[in-house]
N, C-alpha and C positions, 0 to 999 in steps of 0.2 A: 128785451132781447137785443143785444148788440149785433150790428151787421157783420162784424168781424171778431175774431178772437181778441180779447182785450190785450193791448200793448201800450201801457202808459208811457208817454213821452214827456219827460220833464228833466230839468237839471237844476238842482238846488243845493245849497250849502249853508253853513252857519256863518260864513264870512262874506258872502257877496253883498255889496252895498247897492247894487243896481238889480232891479227885478224887471224882466220883460214879461208882462202879463198879456197873453194873447187870447185868441178864440179857441181853436182846437186844431190838432194836427190834420193835415191833408193826407191823401192816400200815399203820396211819395214819402212823406215823413213817417207815416205809419209803417211803411215797408222798411225804411232804413233805421228807424228808432232814434234818429237824431233830429231835434227840433230845428225848424227853419233850414233844413237841408234841401232847399229848392230855390227857385227863382225869387220867391218872396224873401227868403233869407238873404239872397244876394243884394236885393234892394234895401232891406233893413240894415245890413252891415254898411252899405254905402251911405244911407241916411245918418247912421251913427258915427261913420268914419272910423271903423274898427276893422282889424284884420280878422280873418276866420279863426286864427289861433286865439286871439284875445276874446272873441265872441263866445267860443266854446270853453273858456277857462272858467269853470263853475265856481272857483274860489272868488272870482270878481264879478261875474254876471250870472244871475239865476234866471231860469226860463221856466215859467209855470203857466200853461194855458188854462182857460176856464173849463175845458173838457180835456182830460189827459189822454183820451183815446180818440181815434178817428170816428166821427159820428155817422159816417155813411154818406151816400149821395141821395139827393132829392130827385123828383121826377125829371127835372131839366139837367140832370147830371152835375148840378152844383152841390157843394158840400152842405150838409145839413147843419143847423146850429149846434153848439155844444150841448151835450146831454146834461140835464140838471143834476143827475145823481152824483156826479163827480164833485161839483161845488158843495152840494148838501153834505156829502160824507167827509170830504177831505180839506176843503179850502180854508175854512175858518181856523182849524187847528194848525194847518201848514203855515199860514201867514202869521199867526200868533207866535209861532216858534221862530219866525224870521225877523225878529225885532231889530236886527242890525241894518236892515234895508233903509237907505236914505232917499231912494227915488224909484218910482214905479213908472215904467213906460206902459201905459194902458192902451193896447192896440185893439181898436174896434169897440163897438157899443157894449157887448157882453162884458168885456173886461172893464170898460169905463164905468158902467152902471154898478158893477160889483165893488170895485176898489174905491170909488168915490164914496159910496154908501158905507162900506166897511170902515173907512177912516173918518166917518162923521161929516162928510161933505157931499151929501146927495146932490145930483145934478138937477137943474130946473126941469120941471115936467114939460114935455114937448120939445126940448132942445134937440136940434139936429146935429149929426156928426160934425158937419162943417163948422157949425157954431161952437161946439165944444172944443174942437181942435184949434180954431182961430182964437178963442178966448181962454186957452189953457192956463195962461198966467193968472187969470181971475179965479180959476178953480183949483190951481195947483196946490195951494197951502204949503205947509212945511212939515218936515219930520213925520213921515216921508212926503216929499214932493211928488205930485203926480203929473206926468206929461202925457196928454191925450194925443194919440196918433191914429191916422186911418190905417187900415190893413195895407201892408206893402204888396199885396197881390196885383198881378197884371190886370185883374178886373177893375182896379181902382185907377188905372191910367187916365181915364176920362176925367175922374174927379181931380186928379193932380193937375191936369191941363186947365181945368176950369178954375182952379184955385192956386194961381201962381204965388200968392202970398205965403203958401206953405214952404216953398223952397227958400224964399227971401227972409221970412220971419221966424218960422218954427225950427227949421233945420240948423241954423247957426246956434240957437239956444240949446237945442238937443245935443249937438256935438260938443259944446262947451261943458254941459252937465256930465255927459258920458266920460269925457276926458278927465274931468275932475274926480269922478268916482272910481275909475279903474286905474288911475295912475299908480 
């Protein structure tokens, strides 16, 4: 039983070369129906160095979370993890139909675990998020390349402060790849 009426939130097309693969919509996104229509989206667009208009141009950027619908809140009022039904029912078929994608921005562990495994590059057992993000070039592969990112949520502000290499090393490469793909 879902905690809310289902409202799938995704934006895909047969032409987008960049895929943003995230966790699941939060309550604000569930209410608006527009992915990353919150502070996390503001931070992600800043990381990518793209305008709001470019970000929501689904002919250039696809957005497909691991859970299409808001999964509800846990006991501490934090968002629950993506529900597995979505992935099991829709993801393999959806991503098989999106063969034009050249790069996947895998945001958070649920998206990273799924997309790296889907593309035949499973992550090392026990690898932590900071290790995966820091070593993304080793795991990225090609056709499509995967760039591992932390979630842009305010809850990860402490992680970003503890890992200044993210701004210095990952963001310039991310911006270069995004600019190349959406030009």
